[in-house]
C-alpha positions as CSV (number, residue, x, y, z in Angstrom):
1,X,-146.0,1.8,231.9
2,X,-145.3,4.9,229.8
3,X,-148.1,6.3,227.6
4,X,-148.3,4.9,224.1
5,X,-147.8,7.4,221.3
6,X,-148.0,7.3,217.5
7,X,-145.8,10.0,216.0
8,X,-146.5,10.9,212.4
9,X,-143.9,12.5,210.0
10,X,-144.7,14.1,206.7
11,X,-143.5,16.9,204.4
12,X,-147.0,18.3,203.9
13,X,-150.7,17.7,204.8
14,X,-151.2,15.2,202.1
15,X,-148.3,13.0,203.3
16,X,-149.4,13.3,206.9
17,X,-152.8,12.1,205.8
18,X,-151.2,9.0,204.2
19,X,-149.2,8.4,207.3
20,X,-152.3,8.5,209.4
21,X,-154.0,5.9,207.2
22,X,-150.9,3.7,207.5
23,X,-150.9,4.1,211.3
24,X,-154.6,3.2,211.6
25,X,-154.0,0.1,209.5
26,X,-150.8,-1.2,211.0
27,X,-150.4,0.0,214.6
28,X,-153.0,-2.3,216.1
29,X,-151.0,-5.3,214.9
30,X,-147.7,-3.8,216.2
31,X,-149.4,-3.2,219.5
32,X,-150.8,-6.7,219.8
33,X,-147.3,-8.1,219.0
34,X,-145.6,-5.9,221.5
35,X,-143.4,-4.5,218.8
36,X,-142.6,-1.3,216.8
37,X,-144.0,0.3,213.7
38,X,-142.0,2.6,211.5
39,X,-142.4,4.0,208.0
40,X,-139.8,5.2,205.5
41,X,-141.1,8.7,206.1
42,X,-140.1,8.4,209.8
43,X,-143.4,7.9,211.5
44,X,-143.0,5.7,214.6
45,X,-144.8,3.8,217.3
46,X,-143.6,1.4,219.9
47,X,-145.7,-0.9,222.2
48,X,-142.9,-0.8,224.8
49,X,-141.8,2.8,225.3
50,X,-138.9,3.4,227.6
51,X,-140.3,6.5,229.0
52,X,-138.7,9.7,230.2
53,X,-136.8,8.1,233.1
54,X,-134.0,6.7,231.0
55,X,-130.9,8.8,230.8
56,X,-129.7,10.3,227.5
57,X,-126.2,9.7,226.3
58,X,-124.6,11.7,223.4
59,X,-122.4,9.4,221.3
60,X,-119.5,10.9,219.4
61,X,-118.1,8.8,216.4
62,X,-114.5,8.6,215.4
63,X,-112.7,11.1,213.2
64,X,-113.0,9.4,209.9
65,X,-116.7,9.6,209.0
66,X,-117.0,12.9,207.2
67,X,-117.9,12.8,203.5
68,X,-118.4,15.2,200.6
69,X,-121.6,17.1,201.0
70,X,-122.0,16.4,204.7
71,X,-124.6,18.7,206.2
72,X,-125.1,20.6,203.0
73,X,-128.7,21.5,203.8
74,X,-128.3,21.8,207.6
75,X,-128.1,25.6,207.8
76,X,-131.0,26.1,205.5
77,X,-133.1,23.9,207.6
78,X,-132.0,25.3,210.9
79,X,-130.6,28.8,210.4
80,X,-130.0,29.3,214.1
81,X,-127.2,26.7,213.9
82,X,-125.3,28.9,211.5
83,X,-125.5,31.9,213.8
84,X,-124.3,29.7,216.7
85,X,-121.4,28.3,214.7
86,X,-120.3,31.7,213.3
87,X,-120.4,33.2,216.8
88,X,-117.8,30.6,217.9
89,X,-115.4,30.8,215.0
90,X,-113.3,33.6,213.7
91,X,-113.2,32.0,210.2
92,X,-116.3,29.8,210.1
93,X,-115.9,28.7,206.5
94,X,-112.3,27.7,207.0
95,X,-113.1,25.9,210.3
96,X,-115.9,23.9,208.6
97,X,-113.5,23.2,205.7
98,X,-116.3,24.2,203.4
99,X,-114.1,24.5,200.2
100,X,-113.3,20.7,200.5
101,X,-116.6,19.6,201.9
102,X,-118.6,21.4,199.2
103,X,-116.3,21.6,196.2
104,X,-117.1,24.2,193.6
105,X,-117.0,22.9,190.0
106,X,-118.2,24.1,186.6
107,X,-119.9,20.8,186.0
108,X,-121.6,18.4,188.3
109,X,-119.1,15.8,189.4
110,X,-119.8,12.2,188.3
111,X,-119.7,9.1,190.5
112,X,-116.0,8.5,189.8
113,X,-115.0,12.0,190.6
114,X,-116.9,11.9,193.9
115,X,-115.3,8.6,194.8
116,X,-111.8,10.0,194.1
117,X,-112.6,13.1,196.2
118,X,-113.8,11.0,199.1
119,X,-110.7,8.8,198.9
120,X,-108.5,11.9,199.0
121,X,-110.4,13.4,201.9
122,X,-110.1,10.1,203.8
123,X,-106.3,10.5,203.8
124,X,-106.5,14.1,205.0
125,X,-106.4,13.7,208.7
126,X,-106.6,17.5,209.5
127,X,-109.8,17.7,207.3
128,X,-111.4,14.8,209.0
129,X,-110.6,16.0,212.5
130,X,-111.8,19.5,211.8
131,X,-115.1,18.5,210.1
132,X,-115.8,15.8,212.7
133,X,-115.4,18.3,215.5
134,X,-117.4,21.0,213.8
135,X,-120.4,18.8,213.2
136,X,-120.2,17.3,216.7
137,X,-120.6,20.9,218.0
138,X,-123.4,21.6,215.6
139,X,-125.3,18.4,216.2
140,X,-124.9,18.6,219.9
141,X,-126.3,22.1,219.9
142,X,-129.2,20.9,217.7
143,X,-130.1,18.1,220.0
144,X,-129.8,20.0,223.3
145,X,-130.9,23.5,222.3
146,X,-133.1,23.2,219.2
147,X,-134.8,20.0,220.1
148,X,-134.6,20.6,223.8
149,X,-133.5,17.1,224.7
150,X,-132.0,16.9,228.2
151,X,-128.7,15.1,227.9
152,X,-127.2,13.5,231.0
153,X,-123.8,12.3,229.6
154,X,-121.8,11.1,226.7
155,X,-118.9,9.1,225.4
156,X,-116.8,9.0,222.2
157,X,-115.3,6.4,220.0
158,X,-111.5,6.9,219.5
159,X,-110.9,10.6,218.5
160,X,-114.5,11.2,219.2
161,X,-113.5,11.9,222.8
162,X,-111.9,15.1,221.6
163,X,-115.0,16.1,219.7
164,X,-117.0,15.4,222.7
165,X,-115.0,17.7,224.9
166,X,-115.4,20.6,222.5
167,X,-119.1,19.9,221.8
168,X,-120.1,19.6,225.5
169,X,-118.1,22.6,226.8
170,X,-115.4,20.6,228.5
171,X,-112.9,22.4,226.2
172,X,-113.4,26.0,225.4
173,X,-114.6,26.4,221.8
174,X,-112.7,29.7,221.6
175,X,-109.4,27.9,222.3
176,X,-109.8,25.5,219.4
177,X,-106.7,25.4,217.2
178,X,-107.2,23.3,214.0
179,X,-104.0,24.8,212.6
180,X,-101.9,22.8,215.2
181,X,-103.2,19.6,213.7
182,X,-102.5,20.8,210.2
183,X,-99.0,21.8,211.1
184,X,-97.9,18.8,213.1
185,X,-95.7,16.1,211.6
186,X,-97.7,13.5,213.5
187,X,-100.5,13.7,211.0
188,X,-98.3,14.5,208.1
189,X,-95.7,11.8,207.9
190,X,-95.3,10.2,211.4
191,X,-98.6,8.2,211.8
192,X,-99.8,8.6,208.2
193,X,-98.2,9.0,204.8
194,X,-94.6,7.8,205.0
195,X,-95.3,6.6,208.6
196,X,-91.9,7.3,209.8
197,X,-92.8,6.1,213.3
198,X,-93.3,2.6,211.9
199,X,-90.2,2.8,209.8
200,X,-88.1,3.7,212.8
201,X,-89.5,1.0,214.9
202,X,-89.4,-1.8,212.3
203,X,-85.8,-1.2,211.1
204,X,-85.9,-4.0,208.6
205,X,-88.3,-2.2,206.3
206,X,-86.4,-1.3,203.0
207,X,-85.9,2.5,202.7
208,X,-87.6,2.4,199.3
209,X,-90.7,0.5,200.5
210,X,-93.9,2.2,199.3
211,X,-95.9,3.9,202.0
212,X,-99.0,1.8,201.2
213,X,-97.1,-1.4,201.9
214,X,-96.2,-0.4,205.5
215,X,-99.5,-0.6,207.3
216,X,-103.0,-1.9,206.8
217,X,-106.2,-2.0,208.8
218,X,-108.9,-4.6,208.4
219,X,-112.4,-5.0,209.8
220,X,-113.0,-8.6,210.9
221,X,-116.3,-10.3,211.7
222,X,-115.3,-12.4,214.7
223,X,-115.2,-12.2,218.4
224,X,-112.5,-10.6,220.5
225,X,-111.3,-13.8,222.4
226,X,-110.8,-15.7,219.1
227,X,-108.9,-12.8,217.6
228,X,-106.7,-12.2,220.6
229,X,-105.7,-15.9,220.8
230,X,-104.5,-15.8,217.2
231,X,-102.8,-12.4,217.3
232,X,-100.4,-13.7,220.0
233,X,-98.6,-15.6,217.2
234,X,-97.9,-12.5,215.2
235,X,-95.4,-9.9,216.1
236,X,-96.7,-7.0,214.0
237,X,-100.5,-7.3,214.2
238,X,-102.5,-5.4,216.7
239,X,-106.1,-5.5,217.8
240,X,-107.0,-1.8,217.7
241,X,-110.8,-1.6,218.0
242,X,-113.6,-3.7,219.3
243,X,-116.7,-2.3,217.6
244,X,-119.3,-4.9,218.7
245,X,-119.2,-8.3,220.2
246,X,-118.8,-9.7,216.7
247,X,-116.9,-7.0,214.9
248,X,-113.4,-5.7,215.4
249,X,-110.4,-4.1,213.7
250,X,-106.8,-5.3,213.4
251,X,-103.9,-3.3,212.0
252,X,-100.2,-3.7,211.4
253,X,-97.9,-5.3,208.8
254,X,-100.1,-6.0,205.7
255,X,-98.5,-9.5,205.1
256,X,-99.0,-10.6,208.7
257,X,-102.6,-9.2,208.7
258,X,-103.5,-11.2,205.6
259,X,-102.0,-14.3,207.2
260,X,-104.0,-13.8,210.4
261,X,-107.2,-13.4,208.4
262,X,-106.5,-16.5,206.5
263,X,-105.9,-18.4,209.7
264,X,-109.1,-17.2,211.3
265,X,-111.1,-17.8,208.2
266,X,-113.6,-15.1,209.1
267,X,-115.2,-12.5,206.9
268,X,-112.9,-9.5,206.6
269,X,-112.6,-6.3,204.6
270,X,-109.7,-3.9,204.3
271,X,-110.5,-0.5,205.9
272,X,-110.0,2.6,203.8
273,X,-108.5,4.3,207.0
274,X,-105.0,3.2,207.8
275,X,-103.8,5.8,210.3
276,X,-101.4,4.2,212.8
277,X,-103.4,4.4,216.0
278,X,-104.5,2.4,219.1
279,X,-101.5,0.3,219.4
280,X,-98.0,0.4,221.1
281,X,-96.4,1.7,217.9
282,X,-97.9,5.1,218.8
283,X,-95.8,5.3,222.0
284,X,-93.1,7.4,220.4
285,X,-95.7,10.1,219.7
286,X,-97.4,10.3,223.1
287,X,-96.0,13.6,224.0
288,X,-97.0,15.1,220.7
289,X,-100.5,13.7,220.9
290,X,-100.9,15.1,224.4
291,X,-99.8,18.5,223.1
292,X,-102.5,18.3,220.4
293,X,-105.1,17.7,223.1
294,X,-104.1,20.4,225.4
295,X,-106.9,23.1,225.4
296,X,-108.3,25.5,227.9
297,X,-111.1,23.8,229.8
298,X,-114.6,25.1,230.4
299,X,-117.6,23.6,232.2
300,X,-119.6,20.4,231.7
301,X,-122.7,21.7,233.4
302,X,-123.3,18.4,235.2
303,X,-122.8,16.1,232.2
304,X,-121.4,12.7,233.0
305,X,-118.7,11.9,230.3
306,X,-117.2,8.5,230.0
307,X,-113.7,7.9,228.7
308,X,-112.0,4.9,227.1
309,X,-108.9,5.6,229.3
310,X,-110.4,3.6,232.1
311,X,-114.0,3.2,231.1
312,X,-115.2,5.4,233.9
313,X,-116.5,8.9,234.3
314,X,-114.1,11.6,233.4
315,X,-112.5,12.8,236.7
316,X,-112.8,16.5,236.4
317,X,-111.3,18.9,233.9
318,X,-107.7,19.2,234.8
319,X,-106.1,20.4,231.5
320,X,-102.9,18.5,231.6
321,X,-104.5,15.4,232.9
322,X,-107.1,15.3,230.2
323,X,-104.4,15.7,227.5
324,X,-102.4,12.8,228.9
325,X,-105.4,10.6,229.2
326,X,-106.5,11.2,225.6
327,X,-103.0,10.5,224.3
328,X,-103.0,7.2,226.2
329,X,-106.3,6.2,224.7
330,X,-104.8,6.7,221.3
331,X,-102.1,4.1,221.9
332,X,-104.5,1.6,223.5
333,X,-107.2,-0.6,221.9
334,X,-110.7,0.8,222.0
335,X,-113.4,-1.4,223.5
336,X,-116.6,0.3,222.4
337,X,-119.0,-2.3,223.8
338,X,-117.4,-1.8,227.2
339,X,-118.2,2.0,226.9
340,X,-121.7,1.2,226.0
341,X,-122.3,-1.2,228.8
342,X,-120.7,1.2,231.3
343,X,-123.3,3.8,230.4
344,X,-126.1,1.3,230.3
345,X,-125.3,0.0,233.8
346,X,-125.6,3.6,235.0
347,X,-129.1,4.0,233.7
348,X,-128.6,5.3,230.1
349,X,-131.2,4.1,227.7
350,X,-131.1,6.7,225.0
351,X,-128.0,6.8,222.8
352,X,-128.0,9.7,220.3
353,X,-125.1,9.7,217.8
354,X,-124.1,13.3,217.2
355,X,-121.6,13.2,214.4
356,X,-121.3,12.2,210.7
357,X,-122.7,8.8,209.6
358,X,-124.5,6.3,211.7
359,X,-121.8,3.8,212.7
360,X,-121.9,4.1,216.5
361,X,-125.7,3.8,216.7
362,X,-125.5,0.5,214.8
363,X,-122.7,-0.7,217.2
364,X,-124.8,0.3,220.2
365,X,-127.7,-1.8,218.9
366,X,-125.5,-4.7,218.1
367,X,-124.0,-4.5,221.6
368,X,-127.2,-4.2,223.6
369,X,-129.3,-6.5,221.5
370,X,-132.8,-7.1,223.0
371,X,-132.1,-5.0,226.1
372,X,-134.4,-2.0,226.3
373,X,-132.8,1.0,224.6
374,X,-133.0,3.5,221.8
375,X,-130.0,4.0,219.5
376,X,-130.5,6.8,216.9
377,X,-128.5,9.3,214.9
378,X,-128.7,12.8,213.7
379,X,-127.0,12.3,210.4
380,X,-127.7,9.6,207.8
381,X,-125.8,9.7,204.6
382,X,-128.0,10.5,201.6
383,X,-130.9,11.6,203.7
384,X,-131.9,15.3,203.9
385,X,-131.2,16.9,207.3
386,X,-134.9,17.7,207.9
387,X,-135.9,14.1,207.3
388,X,-133.2,12.4,209.4
389,X,-133.8,14.8,212.3
390,X,-137.5,14.4,212.1
391,X,-137.0,10.6,212.2
392,X,-134.8,11.0,215.2
393,X,-137.4,13.2,217.0
394,X,-140.3,10.8,216.2
395,X,-138.4,7.9,217.7
396,X,-137.6,9.8,220.9
397,X,-141.1,11.2,221.3
398,X,-142.6,7.7,220.6
399,X,-140.6,6.4,223.5
400,X,-141.9,9.2,225.8
401,X,-138.8,11.4,225.9
402,X,-139.7,15.2,226.0
403,X,-138.7,16.9,222.7
404,X,-139.4,20.4,221.5
405,X,-140.8,20.0,218.0
406,X,-141.2,23.7,217.2
407,X,-138.3,23.8,214.7
408,X,-139.8,20.8,212.8
409,X,-143.3,22.1,212.4
410,X,-144.7,24.3,209.7
411,X,-146.7,27.5,210.2
412,X,-149.6,27.0,212.7
413,X,-152.3,27.2,209.9
414,X,-150.4,24.5,207.9
415,X,-150.1,22.2,210.9
416,X,-153.8,22.6,211.8
417,X,-154.9,21.7,208.3
418,X,-152.6,18.7,208.1
419,X,-155.2,16.1,209.3
420,X,-158.6,16.2,210.8
421,X,-158.5,17.7,214.3
422,X,-160.2,14.7,216.0
423,X,-157.5,12.3,214.6
424,X,-154.7,14.7,215.3
425,X,-155.5,14.6,219.0
426,X,-155.7,10.9,219.0
427,X,-152.3,10.2,217.5
428,X,-150.5,13.2,218.9
């Protein structure tokens, strides 16, 4: 099998010393049990490493995961990322939506103000799409160029397919046009806000009906087969997303959604995101959605990208064909476990989420269960960038994947003094 490695993570020599003591105490038990050992600092060991042979997939989350303060320490930790981003954007601050992402205030916002800001940003589709794409580009560059991880392919969840194409070079970054998304009525009052597409399709809706009463999305903890059987009895409820074998999303008429949930009797929660998407109601906007995904193509450099259009590898980079395929995925249910299994069946064992939050990495774990794999993420809300990325690197190295740790190490003299030389060699 692959060599066994203990990877220690610490902010300074003293913390590395403490991590070494924990490793010496706990790793023998983890090894004997054939399990893993991890600490809150990020140190990691596994008795069953996957090794370098497993393929690496980059996983791109959907568009609605950005939050205030996202990546606020990223450029300080990795200054080269700022140079890379600025080289691709004419107006980098505007493209990053920094004024909204990092609001300037005279006093520190309280919890209530932050919650209100996040709620407002959640309804701002252009903001979500722009920031999601920007951080997909940044995190992809960080994983591939800064950490030196060799990626073999990738896939995206919902609108994450668009982020994936920009981040991997399938679409030319210079051709990016966020202003088109800001200006289109599709994301102003057709599929969000007044949801005119819904009003025109369901003609019995009163003209004065409040926007919030037109459409709702709910996360349900049940299996797809059970949900589909029940949904057949409702005219205005749609299964829009399958996240894991036991978690899915329904959307549609709020009254019918509540009735379905009551019938199923399963745990459910209303989603804060209620954009009309991934159902036949979107059909009236297919041409417009294709236009919003029509960009100059570039090169994938051998990457194998999978699409929810047919759950197969993307068949080339024909500009018009890609636009039509993505538009079609936005009117069809997303089966995320199917995407994961498609990649797994082709030899992918490492799944690195390169976007805001850590939703997809959790769904990968829930989908693959005990099958050998690593599902990890670059960003974890509330965790400093250096810590979350060090934790990611430690997990990858612990499984035997080659990673360039240069950007995470201190000056040579600091690293040498961190722990006794003899032990450093042993747990390297």
